[in-house]
ZABATOR-906325 format. One record per residue (C-alpha): y, z, x; residue in one letter. Coordinates in steps of 0.02 Angstrom, whole numbers, plus 50000, padded with zeros to 5 digits. Layout:
BEGIN
YZXa
...
//
This chain:
BEGIN
499965000450001x
501694995650068x
503465001150026x
504874990049957x
505664988650138x
504124979950198x
503774969550040x
503224951850044x
504614938549985x
504704937449801x
504154930949676x
502574942149667x
501024935349595x
500944950949475x
502144964249421x
501274980149359x
502404991649258x
501685009749255x
500765018349392x
499515028149290x
497755025349279x
497825007949200x
499165002249312x
498385007849473x
496725000549415x
497524983549382x
498584982749537x
497114986649650x
495994973749564x
497294959849572x
497724963549750x
495884963649795x
495774945649735x
497224940549837x
498744942249732x
500364948849796x
500774963849678x
502174974949641x
501864992149561x
503374999149475x
503555016849403x
504995028649363x
504015042949446x
504065045849640x
502145048149628x
500665037849560x
499575045749429x
500545044349272x
500635057849143x
498705061149144x
498675064149336x
500385071849353x
500265083349504x
501465094649608x
502585087149740x
501935090649919x
503425103349949x
502675115049824x
501185117449931x
499855117049795x
498195121949871x
497105115549728x
497925103149619x
496275096849555x
496025114149466x
497135108249319x
496335091149303x
494845083549221x
493915069649324x
495055071949474x
493885062449585x
494235046349495x
496035047849524x
495905051849709x
494695037149730x
495895025649646x
497335031949750x
496375029549910x
496015011349859x
497875008449815x
498455015649989x
497205003650076x
497854988649976x
499364977550002x
500074982849834x
501984985949857x
502455002849768x
504165003249695x
504365021449645x
505915027649552x
506065010849457x
506425014049275x
506054996649191x
507214993249043x
506884974749012x
505644960849047x
506204942949024x
505244926549028x
506084912149118x
506104893849060x
504804890149195x
503604902949135x
503964915449270x
504544933249241x
505994944649283x
505824963549276x
507424972949262x
507494991249313x
508755005049357x
508345015349508x
508325033149574x
507585049449509x
508525048749348x
508985030049346x
510885032049393x
510875023449564x
512285011749576x
511284995249601x
510024989149475x
508414981349533x
507574964249483x
505854959649522x
505204941449503x
503434938149467x
502284924649402x
501404936849284x
501614954449215x
500474968249168x
501134982149051x
500344999349085x
501745009649014x
500665023948925x
501135034048779x
502295047648726x
502025062748610x
502205061548427x
503145076248343x
503185081848163x
504585093348128x
504515110348034x
505635124848014x
506155133148182x
505525118748297x
507155117548379x
507145135148450x
506995137448639x
505195140448684x
504525126748579x
503965113048689x
502795097748669x
500995100648702x
500945086748835x
502615094048904x
501795111048929x
500375102849022x
501645093349129x
502605108549168x
501065116449235x
500335101849327x
501905095949418x
502905112149429x
501605124449425x
502635134649288x
502155140549114x
503295139448960x
502935157148917x
501645171348939x
500965171348757x
500775153048702x
500125146648536x
499485128248546x
499655118348389x
499665101148308x
498255088948307x
497235078348425x
495995081848574x
497425084848693x
497655102248616x
496005108348685x
496405102248858x
498195109648859x
497525126848794x
496075127348926x
497365123449063x
498645136249009x
497325149948988x
496595145449163x
498365147149239x
498505165549162x
499415162449000x
498775172248845x
498345158648711x
498045168248545x
497605152948448x
497345133448454x
497965127548284x
497175110748234x
497875102748075x
496335091548058x
494545096248062x
493175090248191x
491895086048062x
492645069248037x
491965063448207x
490215065048127x
490635048948008x
490275038048153x
488775044748245x
488525028548346x
490185029948429x
489805047548478x
488035043748545x
488745028848647x
490145039448728x
489185055648786x
490465059348909x
491765062748782x
490585076348701x
490335083348876x
492185084548901x
492435093148735x
491045105248782x
491945110248947x
493555113348857x
492675123348718x
491715133448844x
493405138548937x
494195142748768x
492735154948729x
492835161548904x
494715165948882x
494435172048699x
495585158348627x
495325157448437x
495175139548365x
495965138248186x
495545120848112x
496295114447953x
497915124447991x
499705121148055x
501175130748116x
502355129247972x
503785139848034x
504385146948196x
505285163848197x
506555170748330x
508385171748361x
508805166448541x
506955159848570x
505235159448498x
504605177348438x
503205173048321x
502555158248218x
501785156348043x
500125148048038x
499585141847862x
498015133847802x
498085115647750x
497165106647612x
496395088947648x
498115080247637x
498955092847753x
499825101847615x
500065119847651x
498945131447548x
500015144047453x
499735162747513x
498745158547670x
500185160847795x
499895172447948x
501035178248072x
500585176548264x
501745184548391x
502075173048546x
503445169148657x
503115149448667x
502415136248560x
501545119948632x
501465108048491x
501065089448467x
500245078148341x
499475064648446x
500205051348550x
501205035648516x
500935018748620x
502495015548724x
502634997048680x
504524993548675x
504584981148827x
503194970848733x
503954971248562x
505644965748634x
504704950148690x
503934946748513x
502174952648556x
501044954648414x
500524972048359x
499174980148255x
499104996648157x
498065010248214x
497075022348104x
498175037048156x
499775028648085x
500365022048262x
500665004348308x
499744997148470x
499824979748552x
498604966548480x
497594960048637x
496344946948667x
494644949548753x
495394949648925x
496894960748881x
498134947448866x
499544950148734x
500044936148608x
501354930948741x
500524920548872x
500634927849052x
500884945448986x
499424957449001x
499274974848947x
498064989548980x
497835007748935x
498745017048798x
499845002948751x
498344994548659x
497955011748571x
497715029848646x
495985031048722x
496115041548877x
496115039049069x
494325031749088x
494675018248961x
496325014849044x
495505012449215x
494304999749137x
495604990349044x
496764990449194x
495374982349308x
494924969549170x
496754964249155x
496984963549340x
495464951949366x
496064941049215x
497774939049281x
497124935149455x
495894921849395x
497264914349287x
498464912749424x
497114906049542x
496634893849415x
494844899049372x
494064906749226x
493834925549206x
491944925649193x
490514934549288x
489454950249280x
490864961849320x
491994955649184x
490594956549055x
490224973849104x
491994979949099x
492174971348920x
490594981048869x
491254997848929x
492964994248852x
492184989848683x
491215005548680x
492665017048722x
493835008348609x
492625012048463x
492685029548506x
494565028648515x
494645022148339x
493575037148279x
494685049048369x
496275041348294x
495595042148117x
494965060248137x
496725066448183x
497845055048080x
499195065947994x
498945068647812x
500195062547686x
500625080547628x
501395086647789x
503235084447737x
502915098647619x
503145109547776x
504985105047775x
506445114647700x
507975105347666x
508925113647809x
507595108947936x
508265097248074x
507305080848074x
508375071448200x
508745084348334x
509995072148434x
511085068848278x
510705086048190x
510125076748029x
509185087947912x
507685084647795x
508855087547653x
510065073347710x
508665061347733x
507975066047560x
509685063547485x
509805046447561x
508215041647475x
508435049547304x
510325048147281x
510835033347394x
509425021647362x
508655020947541x
506815014047541x
506495012847725x
506815021647891x
508085008447947x
509215011047784x
509065030447810x
509655027947990x
511195018047940x
511555031347810x
511295047247904x
511225041948090x
509435048648105x
508675039748260x
510355034748338x
510245048448470x
509745049048651x
507915047548608x
508165032448496x
506975038748358x
505545042348474x
505545060748421x
506035058948238x
505435040848197x
503835045548122x
504655059948015x
506085048647952x
504865035247903x
503715046847804x
505195054547710x
505885037147670x
504265031747599x
504265045247471x
502455046847411x
501905029847472x
501295023747643x
502595024747776x
503205008047841x
502655005248019x
504135002848140x
504544985048188x
506194986548274x
506514977648439x
507644985648568x
508474975948711x
508414992348816x
506815001748842x
507755016048934x
509565021448949x
510575009449058x
512195014649136x
513605001349107x
513825000849301x
512044994049312x
512404980749190x
514044976349280x
513094975349449x
511834963749363x
513204951749317x
513904952349494x
512194948449573x
512014933449450x
513664926349500x
513244928449681x
511644918349658x
512734904049586x
//
């Protein structure tokens, strides 16, 4: 692996966006087949969110203690270091454009927080998107109090900073990530009084074939379950945190039983004292760069939207491949398989050969098997239609713009809004810093009344915040080229 200072002349054969499991696997596979590859990522380190780890300055002795399947990452990292892949760290990609000749330009802002003065442009013959996912949050009274963090955020704090969000932490929401988070927090010394799961686990049994063909997932769940038993963590399925209590920060939470539609069952609320709440309701594929290019998408069983991909991981836009969570959340192992498959497909396309052979067929079989399990997992933890019943009218739905549930409901019942876009125009919900990533699901569900929420379909020219100075510098560099 080389750095930008020793990089080969552009254009690269392949630009890979995202240095998590999928991006690393794709970059290594393509480089091994003779392509010049640039690997761009906002983080200074490889590994993505799943393999987030402390900076060397923290002196962590055993970073692997907080990770599952750490050996797979270290092997991939070793292969990446031995390759000719150019790693462009600190590159926050905000736009990808296809040129008239079929080549690509990747636009990024640079620096730890994307505020360096000069923007970056990477030219490539093909692009592989491996941008991962972000957490889905469903609001409830008190969720803006200090001490409430995302479940994945709590895990990131621990993995990268070796710190805990509190000493007595309730873990809540829905999805298999909760078990891993609770096990990690407990192993690090936190007291975890409960894991509160809004769904049940019996829905996995509806597709026994997917379970039998993915025994590793059952083994992983067993490892986490054993850890929770060892640390005396109570699992409370079919329940949700419906209110957070406290003045300056979290002091306790109310946990309420839910019916099959996620409506709170009256009279079942129980108070649990804690000083932090780690909460998340699954993950959302991060596909803004692809949708800005017009890539086709598909609905997922959990209510999210993922990219529609062909058998070799190519999107509906020729020359643009995708791997990992962008095609639907499925975990690090699936991301590695899809990344390698996409890297091989891009290399054979650029080299003018068909992507065939035993390795491709093997990767496709493994991908299909794991994708089937991912669909079962998504269906098992899909939010029920009754969750908005958690919300009081004064509950903030859009934190950035301080828009309450009552304001959104008023826009629907009194002002005639029928979709999230109209609610946004009437209330400013989704116009803040996060651009609807935190509140988009909630606003869409409230706008739908009792019907199915309309899946988001907006295209944004900026996938990340871009300073005006970076855009001005972009214009100056374009003038200099002419």
